[in-house]
Each structure stands twice: as C-alpha cells, then as structure tokens.
N, C-alpha and C positions, 0 to 999 in steps of 0.2 A: 419466236416461239421455240420451245425445246423439242428435241426429237424423242422418239419412244424409248431409245436406249439410255437416255440420261436418267441418273438416279436423283431422287428428290433430296434437297439439302436437309440434313439432320443436324443434331447436336454434335459439335466437334469432339472427336475422341481425344482423350488425354494421352499424350505421347509418353510412353514408358521411359523413364530415365535410364541412361546407360550406367554401366558399372562405374565408370569414371565420374559421372555426375553424382551418383549416390555417394561415392567416397568423398568427393568435394563437398557435397552438402553436409555429410556427417562431420567432416573435419571443421567446416565453417561453423556449424551449429555448436560444436563442442568448444571451439575457440571463443565464440561469443558468450557462451554460458560461463566459461571460466573467467572471462573478462568481467562479466556482470557480477560474479561472485567476488572477484579480487578488488575491483574498483572501490567498493565501500570501505574495505579494510585499509587500502592505501590512502584514501582520502582521510579517513579517521586518524591514521598514524601521522600523516602530514600535518593535519590541523592541530593535533595534540602536541606534536614536536614544536610547531610554530608558536603556539600559545605558551607552552611551558618554557621554551627558550627565552621568549620576550619577558615572561614573568620572572624568570631567574635573573635576567639582566637588570630588572627593576628592584627585586628584593635583596639579592646578595650584596650589593654595595651599601645597603643600609647599615648604620653604625651598630645596631643591636644584632646584626646577622654576620657582618664581615669578620672573617677570621675566628668565628665562634665554632663550637662543635657542630652546630646545625647549618653551617655554611657548606653545602655540598650541592652538586648538580642534581636537579630534580626538586629542590626545595620549593620551586614555583608551583609544582603539582599540589603540594600540601597547602600552599597559599591560596590556590584556586579553590580547593575543596572548602577551606575555611570561609572564603569570600562567598561561595555559593550557599553555604550553610547560613551565614549571617543574612544574606538576601532572602533566603527562604524563611528564616525566622522573622524577618521584618515584614514580608508580605503576608505572613499568617496573621498579623495584627490588623485591626481595622484601619489604623492610620496608614500602614504600609500599603494596603490595598487601594486606599484613596489616592496615595501618591502615584502608584503604578497606573491606575485608571486615568489620572490627570495627564501623565506622560503619554499614555496611549492616545488620549484625546488630542493632544497637541500634534503628535506624529501623524495622525489621520487627517490633519488639516493642512499640512505642508506639502506643496506639489513635489512630485517625484519621490520624496521621502515616504508619503502615504502609500505609494505603490509597493515599495520595498518592504515597508512595515506590514502592510496587509498580506502580502504573499508569505512572508516569514511567519506571521501570526497564524495564518491558515494552516501552514505546514506543521507547525508545532502543535496546534490544536488537534490536527488529524493524527499525529503520532501519539499524542497523549490519549486520544480516544480509541486507540487500537485495542485497549483492554476492554472497551465497552462493546466491541463487536462479539456478539454471542456465538455466531456461526456464519459460515459461508453458504450461500445458496445460488441457484441459477433461476432465472425467470424469463418468460417470454417478453422481450423488450428490444427495440421499440415497436415491434409488430409481431404478429403470430408467425411461428415458424423460425424465429431468430431468438436465441437465448443469450442473456447477458449475465455477467457475474455481479453479485451484490453481497452486501454485508448486512446482517440483521442487527439493528440497533435497539429494537424494542418490540413490544406487542401491544395491541389494542384489543380490548375485550368488549363484546356486546353486552349491554345491560340486561337484555332479555335472555341471556344464556345461549345466544347463537354462536356462529363460527367466530373464532378470533382472527385477527388480521396481524400480519407481521409488518413492521416498519423497516423498509429495506433501503439502504443507501447504495446507489449504483454509481461507482466512480468512473471518471473519464480516464483514458489512457493517453500518454503516460503520466498525466498530472492529476492524481487522485484528490487534490485539494478542491476540485470542482466536480460536480456530478449532479445526479438527480435523486430525488427521494420519492418513494412510492409506498402506498398502503396496499398490501396484497393479501388476498385470502390464503391462509396456510395451505389449503389444498392445491393451490395453483403454483406452489413453489417446487422446484427440483432440489431435493436434498443432495449433498455431496460430501465426500470424506476429505476434501481439501482443508487443510488448516488455515487459520487466518494469516499466519506468517507466509505460507506458500502462496496464498492468494495475493498478498501484498507484493511479493516478488514478481508474480505474474503481471500485475498491473504496472508496477514501476518499470519493468523491462519491456513493456509493450508486447508481451507474448513470447519473448525470446527464452526467458527462464521458465520452463514448463515443469510441472510435477511429472514424475515418471508415469503415473497412472491416476485415474480418477474414476469414481463411480457416481452414477446419477440414479435417483429414485424419487418417485412421488410418494410421500408419506402422509396421507390424510390423517388428521388428528382424531376424527370422530368415527372411524370405521375399524372393523376388526383387522388385525395384523395380516390375515390371509388375503385381504382384499387390496393390500398395498401393491402398487405397480412398480416393479423394479425395472428401470430403463436399461441398465447394462454397465459393464466396466469397460473403460477405454484406456488404451496406451497412447501416450502423446509423443510427438517428435517434431522437431523444427524442420520446416521445408527449406 
C-alpha cells in the first residue's frame, strides 16, 4: 500500500527538448525535406539519360541517320517523342484500344508479371487522376477525434433537394495507390487551403514534407456565411 506522501500517478509530462536537440531536429528535418525534393529530380534525370542514351545507340547507327545532319547526341529524345505520339495516336483508335486491352488481359494472368503490371497500372492511373481531385479536405477517420487527409473526387446530390455528399478518396501512406473511399456529408468535412500538389507530397513523404502552414474550417453549404465555423490556422514542423 502507498503512503500518504506518495503522489498519484498522472499523465507523463513531455520533456522539453534542449537547444542541441532542437538544432539537431531542425537540421535533420531540413535535410530530409531537401532530400525528398531532390530525389524526384535526380531519378527523373537518371531515367531520361538512361533511356535517351540507349535510344541514341539504337537510332544513330541506322543508315538513314548515320553521318547525316540529324546525327547528333539527343536524337533519341526526338525518337522517343515520335514513338509516344504514334502510340497515343494508335490507342486513340478502337483497334488500338482493343490491342492494349488484350495485352493488359494477358499480363494480368501471368504470375509475378501481373503483380508488377498491376502496381504500375494503379500508380499511373492515380497520377493521371490527379487532375480529377477537385480539392483537399480533412475528415474524421477512422474514428471520432482523429482526422485524415482526403481528396474529393466527386459529389452526390439527393433527389429530394437535401444535403449533398462528397465522394472522398482517403489514401494510405506512403503508397497512395491503395486507400479507402467514403461518402461524406459536406457539412462533416474540414476544408483546408492545402493544394492537391502539396497534399500529394505530404502523402508520398509520409508526413516528412510538410506545408509551411494550413488552415482548417467547417464550411456548411446550406447556412449563412456567418455561421461557418473557422477551426484555425496551424504552422507545421517536423519532429
């Protein structure tokens, strides 16, 4: 049994970081943020250089290119653009779409290949659908008191003229190709000023690349503007 002078156990107090810890956290956060910004550029440059270099080695030795005025380093880039254009022109036709659908059907049936193809297809579909995200919102998910980031992909309207509902895609972190979909009353959403681009960076980085600040507000569609509940503005930082 405890004695009278013992204090009851309470919630542990958060230890205030020292100056050195704050400097270390600041430095580490900025290094990671810089790395996350630089890696996509480096990967893109590397992939382009690899593809263009191999395309050059294939195109430049051809008889109608070798030692001609158009035989120069980088001709592979023009060749790639022409190839992409021809493929895009082909798939715009009914026959082209059928051929691509048939190839996709075969790839989805081959073990191992179907996994690679499925992940790649989901990623490209997500990137292409980036333009269909009308706005970024927060909503209480998966339970009350916890908010999750989501992208509004559409709206559903009641036939009797009642409240509309937003169709919200809630991505998983750091792989947004999988996630959850929810139909949410517009009044239950937290509006924010984060752009779709910044939100995608936040998801892909797992919360490392944060926007400098964000604002949250409930903006019901059916009430006067004076009744709208402004939650507040927040400054973000990496721990």
